[in-house]
C-alpha positions as CSV (number, residue, x, y, z in Angstrom):
1,M,0.0,0.0,0.0
2,S,2.9,2.4,0.7
3,W,3.9,2.6,-3.0
4,I,0.4,3.6,-3.9
5,F,0.5,6.3,-1.2
6,V,3.9,7.6,-2.4
7,T,2.7,7.7,-6.0
8,F,-0.5,9.6,-5.1
9,H,1.4,12.1,-2.9
10,S,4.1,12.7,-5.5
11,I,1.8,13.3,-8.4
12,L,-0.7,15.5,-6.4
13,S,2.2,17.5,-4.8
14,V,3.8,18.2,-8.1
15,V,0.6,19.2,-9.8
16,G,-0.2,21.4,-6.8
17,C,3.2,23.1,-7.0
18,V,2.8,23.9,-10.7
19,L,-0.9,25.1,-10.4
20,N,-0.1,27.3,-7.3
21,A,3.0,28.8,-8.8
22,M,1.0,29.7,-11.9
23,L,-1.8,31.2,-9.8
24,C,0.7,33.3,-7.7
25,H,2.2,34.7,-10.8
26,V,-1.1,35.5,-12.5
27,A,-2.7,37.0,-9.3
28,A,0.4,39.1,-8.5
29,W,1.1,40.4,-12.0
30,K,-1.9,39.9,-14.2
31,S,-4.8,41.0,-12.0
32,P,-6.8,43.9,-13.4
33,T,-7.4,46.9,-11.2
34,V,-10.9,45.8,-10.3
35,I,-9.6,42.8,-8.3
36,K,-6.2,44.1,-7.2
37,T,-7.3,44.2,-3.5
38,Y,-8.8,40.7,-3.6
39,S,-5.7,39.4,-5.3
40,I,-3.7,40.1,-2.2
41,I,-5.7,37.3,-0.5
42,T,-5.4,35.1,-3.7
43,V,-1.5,35.5,-3.6
44,N,-1.4,34.5,0.1
45,V,-3.5,31.4,-0.6
46,A,-1.3,30.4,-3.6
47,I,1.8,30.8,-1.6
48,T,0.4,28.9,1.4
49,N,-0.7,26.1,-0.8
50,L,2.6,26.0,-2.7
51,S,4.3,25.6,0.7
52,I,2.0,22.7,1.5
53,C,2.7,20.9,-1.7
54,V,6.6,21.3,-1.4
55,V,6.7,20.2,2.3
56,N,4.2,17.4,1.8
57,F,6.4,16.1,-1.2
58,V,9.4,15.9,1.1
59,L,7.5,14.3,4.0
60,Q,4.7,12.1,2.5
61,M,3.6,11.1,5.9
62,R,1.5,8.3,7.4
63,M,0.0,9.2,10.7
64,I,-0.4,6.5,13.5
65,P,-2.4,8.1,16.4
66,M,-2.6,5.9,19.5
67,Q,-3.9,6.9,22.9
68,K,-1.6,9.9,24.0
69,T,1.0,9.3,21.2
70,M,1.3,10.4,17.6
71,I,3.7,8.7,15.4
72,F,4.5,9.8,11.8
73,V,6.3,7.6,9.2
74,S,7.9,9.5,6.3
75,Y,8.0,7.8,2.9
76,G,9.3,10.8,1.0
77,P,12.8,12.3,0.7
78,C,12.7,13.1,4.3
79,Q,13.6,9.5,5.1
80,W,17.2,10.3,4.0
81,L,17.5,13.2,6.5
82,N,17.3,13.1,10.3
83,N,14.4,12.8,12.6
84,K,14.4,16.3,14.0
85,I,14.4,17.9,10.5
86,C,11.5,15.8,9.5
87,F,9.6,16.7,12.8
88,D,10.4,20.4,12.1
89,L,9.0,20.0,8.6
90,Y,5.9,18.4,10.1
91,S,5.4,21.4,12.3
92,I,5.7,23.8,9.3
93,L,3.3,21.7,7.2
94,V,0.7,21.6,10.0
95,H,0.9,25.4,10.5
96,V,0.4,26.1,6.8
97,Y,-2.6,23.8,6.7
98,T,-4.4,25.6,9.5
99,H,-3.5,28.9,7.9
100,T,-5.1,27.7,4.6
101,I,-8.4,27.1,6.6
102,W,-8.3,30.6,7.9
103,L,-7.6,32.0,4.4
104,L,-10.6,30.2,3.0
105,L,-12.8,31.7,5.8
106,L,-11.3,35.2,5.0
107,S,-12.1,34.7,1.3
108,F,-15.8,34.3,2.1
109,C,-15.8,37.0,4.7
110,Y,-14.3,39.4,2.0
111,R,-17.0,38.5,-0.5
112,Y,-19.8,39.1,2.1
113,Y,-18.1,42.3,3.3
114,V,-18.0,44.0,0.0
115,M,-21.7,43.3,-0.4
116,V,-22.7,45.3,2.7
117,K,-19.8,47.9,2.8
118,A,-17.3,49.6,0.6
119,E,-14.2,47.6,-0.6
120,P,-11.5,47.6,2.2
121,T,-8.2,49.2,1.6
122,K,-5.1,47.1,0.7
123,F,-3.7,48.0,4.2
124,K,-6.6,46.6,6.0
125,V,-6.5,43.4,4.1
126,K,-2.8,43.0,4.7
127,L,-3.3,43.7,8.4
128,T,-6.1,41.2,8.5
129,L,-3.9,38.6,6.9
130,F,-1.1,39.1,9.4
131,I,-3.6,38.9,12.3
132,I,-5.1,35.6,11.2
133,Y,-1.6,34.2,10.6
134,L,-0.5,34.6,14.3
135,P,-2.4,31.6,15.7
136,S,-0.7,29.3,13.1
137,F,2.7,30.8,13.6
138,L,2.3,30.3,17.4
139,Q,1.3,26.7,16.8
140,M,4.4,26.0,14.7
141,V,6.8,27.5,17.3
142,L,5.2,25.6,20.1
143,L,5.5,22.3,18.1
144,F,9.2,22.8,17.5
145,F,9.7,22.0,21.2
146,D,7.6,18.9,21.3
147,F,10.2,16.6,19.5
148,T,10.4,13.1,21.0
149,D,13.2,10.7,20.7
150,P,12.4,8.0,18.1
151,S,13.5,5.2,20.4
152,I,10.8,6.2,22.9
153,L,8.3,6.2,20.2
154,L,9.2,2.7,19.0
155,K,8.8,1.4,22.5
156,I,5.3,2.9,22.8
157,Q,4.3,1.6,19.4
158,Q,5.5,-2.0,20.1
159,S,3.5,-1.8,23.4
160,L,0.3,-0.4,21.9
161,V,0.2,-1.6,18.2
162,P,2.7,-4.5,18.1
163,Q,1.2,-5.6,14.7
164,Y,3.2,-2.8,13.1
165,D,6.9,-3.2,12.3
166,L,8.4,0.3,12.1
167,R,12.0,-0.6,12.7
168,G,14.3,0.8,10.1
169,Q,11.9,3.4,8.9
170,M,12.0,7.2,9.3
171,I,9.7,7.9,12.2
172,F,9.1,11.0,14.4
173,G,6.3,12.3,16.5
174,I,5.0,13.3,20.0
175,A,4.9,10.9,22.9
176,D,2.4,12.9,25.0
177,S,-0.2,14.7,22.8
178,T,-1.9,16.0,26.0
179,S,0.9,18.5,26.6
180,F,0.0,22.2,26.0
181,N,2.1,22.5,22.8
182,A,0.5,19.4,21.2
183,M,-3.0,20.2,22.3
184,F,-2.8,23.6,21.0
185,S,-2.0,22.2,17.6
186,I,-4.6,19.4,17.8
187,I,-7.4,21.9,18.8
188,H,-6.4,24.3,16.1
189,V,-6.3,21.7,13.4
190,A,-8.9,19.0,14.3
191,V,-11.4,21.0,16.3
192,M,-11.3,24.5,14.8
193,S,-11.6,23.3,11.3
194,T,-15.2,22.1,11.9
195,P,-16.7,25.5,13.1
196,I,-14.6,27.3,10.4
197,V,-16.2,25.1,7.7
198,L,-19.7,25.8,9.3
199,C,-19.0,29.6,9.3
200,I,-18.2,29.2,5.5
201,V,-21.4,27.4,4.9
202,V,-23.4,30.2,6.9
203,L,-21.5,33.0,5.0
204,R,-22.3,31.3,1.6
205,K,-26.1,31.3,2.5
206,K,-25.9,35.0,3.5
207,I,-24.2,35.9,0.3
208,L,-26.8,34.0,-1.8
209,K,-29.5,35.9,0.1
210,K,-28.0,39.2,-0.7
211,M,-27.7,38.1,-4.4
212,E,-31.4,37.1,-4.5
213,F,-32.7,40.3,-3.0
214,K,-35.7,41.2,-5.0
215,G,-35.7,44.9,-4.1
216,V,-32.7,45.5,-6.4
217,D,-33.3,45.8,-10.1
218,L,-30.6,43.9,-11.8
219,N,-29.7,44.0,-15.4
220,S,-28.9,40.8,-17.5
221,N,-25.1,41.3,-17.1
222,T,-25.2,41.7,-13.3
223,R,-27.6,38.7,-12.9
224,N,-25.4,36.6,-15.1
225,L,-22.3,37.5,-13.0
226,Q,-24.3,36.6,-9.8
227,L,-25.2,33.1,-11.2
228,Q,-21.5,32.6,-12.0
229,L,-20.5,33.6,-8.5
230,L,-23.1,31.1,-7.2
231,R,-21.2,28.4,-9.0
232,A,-17.9,29.6,-7.7
233,L,-19.2,29.7,-4.1
234,T,-20.7,26.2,-4.4
235,F,-17.4,24.7,-5.7
236,Q,-15.3,26.6,-3.1
237,A,-17.5,25.6,-0.2
238,I,-16.8,22.0,-1.0
239,I,-13.0,22.3,-0.7
240,P,-12.8,22.5,3.2
241,C,-14.8,19.3,3.4
242,F,-11.6,17.4,2.7
243,Y,-10.3,18.7,6.0
244,L,-13.2,17.1,7.7
245,I,-12.4,13.7,6.0
246,G,-8.8,13.9,7.4
247,V,-10.1,15.0,10.8
248,I,-12.6,12.2,11.0
249,N,-10.0,9.5,10.0
250,Y,-7.8,10.9,12.8
251,F,-10.4,10.5,15.4
252,V,-11.4,7.0,14.1
253,C,-7.8,5.9,14.6
254,R,-7.2,7.9,17.8
255,L,-10.3,6.6,19.6
256,E,-9.6,3.0,18.4
257,I,-13.0,2.8,16.7
258,Y,-11.2,1.1,13.7
259,R,-7.6,0.7,13.0
260,D,-6.3,0.1,9.5
261,P,-3.3,1.5,7.6
262,F,-5.6,2.8,5.0
263,F,-7.2,5.3,7.3
264,E,-3.8,6.3,8.7
265,Y,-2.6,7.0,5.1
266,L,-5.8,8.8,4.4
267,I,-5.5,11.4,7.1
268,F,-2.9,13.5,5.2
269,S,-3.9,12.3,1.8
270,A,-7.4,14.0,2.2
271,F,-5.7,17.2,3.3
272,L,-3.7,17.3,0.1
273,F,-6.7,17.8,-2.1
274,V,-7.2,21.3,-0.7
275,P,-4.0,23.0,-2.1
276,V,-4.7,21.3,-5.5
277,L,-8.3,22.2,-5.9
278,S,-8.0,25.8,-4.7
279,P,-6.0,27.1,-7.7
280,I,-8.3,25.0,-10.1
281,S,-11.3,26.9,-8.7
282,A,-9.5,30.3,-9.4
283,F,-8.6,29.4,-12.9
284,I,-12.2,28.2,-13.7
285,F,-14.2,31.0,-12.1
286,V,-12.0,34.2,-12.1
287,T,-12.2,35.6,-15.6
288,P,-8.8,37.3,-16.0
289,Y,-7.0,34.2,-14.5
290,R,-9.0,31.8,-16.7
291,K,-8.2,33.8,-19.9
292,W,-4.5,34.0,-19.0
293,I,-4.3,30.1,-18.6
294,L,-6.2,29.6,-21.8
295,G,-3.7,31.9,-23.4
296,I,-0.9,29.7,-22.2
297,C,-2.7,26.6,-23.5
298,H,-3.8,28.3,-26.8
299,L,-0.9,30.6,-27.9
300,R,-2.5,31.6,-31.1
301,S,-5.6,33.1,-29.5
302,Y,-3.7,34.6,-26.6
303,K,-3.2,38.1,-28.2
304,V,-6.9,38.4,-29.1
305,E,-8.1,37.4,-25.7
306,S,-5.6,39.8,-24.0
307,E,-7.0,42.7,-26.1
308,K,-10.5,41.9,-25.1
309,L,-9.7,41.5,-21.4
310,E,-9.5,45.1,-20.4
311,T,-12.6,45.9,-22.3
312,T,-14.6,43.0,-20.6
313,T,-13.4,44.1,-17.3
314,R,-14.5,47.6,-17.7
315,E,-17.9,46.5,-18.8
316,E,-18.3,44.3,-15.9
317,T,-17.3,47.2,-13.5
318,R,-19.9,49.4,-14.9
319,D,-22.7,46.9,-15.0
320,A,-22.1,45.0,-11.8
321,R,-21.7,46.1,-8.3
322,G,-20.9,44.4,-4.9
323,P,-18.6,41.3,-5.0
324,S,-19.4,40.5,-8.6
325,A,-17.2,43.4,-9.7
326,S,-14.7,42.9,-7.0
327,I,-13.6,39.3,-7.7
328,G,-13.9,39.1,-11.5
329,V,-15.9,36.0,-11.7
330,Q,-16.5,34.1,-15.0
331,K,-18.3,35.7,-17.8
């Protein structure tokens, strides 16, 4: 089963690196004026997801939670390094995962905010990004100090799950996950992800209610943009559910409801879908980004599409108001 896991992680990590590097470039340098402020969030999402894919490729972890102990087995290039480096990379990986969850929530908050108030300044967006990063940064720093000697982990594993033979493999982890450092990380990843996902669902419903408000006379262009926004929101609201899949598998193994290597592999495998699907949603639903990537794929039509881009953006800005104009959704 391990070779299937390694193949899956290697392919998805490389694909995620390419997609997020492209999204980071197009959001930073190709975003039209109408979505420049929102593109700051997009660039942060792309950089965070790119970091996830790079670190995940190096680690390619299987997680074995048992009672108070969490053991990680690395099948990636990290297995040729030392245990402390692998553990530090794990701390970095978990912290960018949690930051991604907050960024998803911020994206929906932004879209709702611009429906009820004026678009925030770039400074306010950057300040908000800094504030929501602090919990994840603190989590990473705390985890750095929770490293456990691998020989201690092997003794615990042989006592609790003797059916596994982890000798000779690259293992690292935390002997006592009830410590403050570890619990902060567990609560942040496994517990906070659920209410954040629920907040996203609630925000999506509020946005849809605003879009369907009958007291506003909408022309055909504006209504078309709103329908496209609905498709974008529906797709993006599904993405955080992969976090829930990983969290559920964690508790299934941790509480000894059912123990099987497949569920241990699936914990981080489910998480990996998030940094891959996020840039795909941007390239599908954000008009300037979609036209840019189509230009890359169809070089002959790129010049024509580029000439039409600014005209289309100006028309959308005049006809649409609220988030429809702010995020440049599909036309």
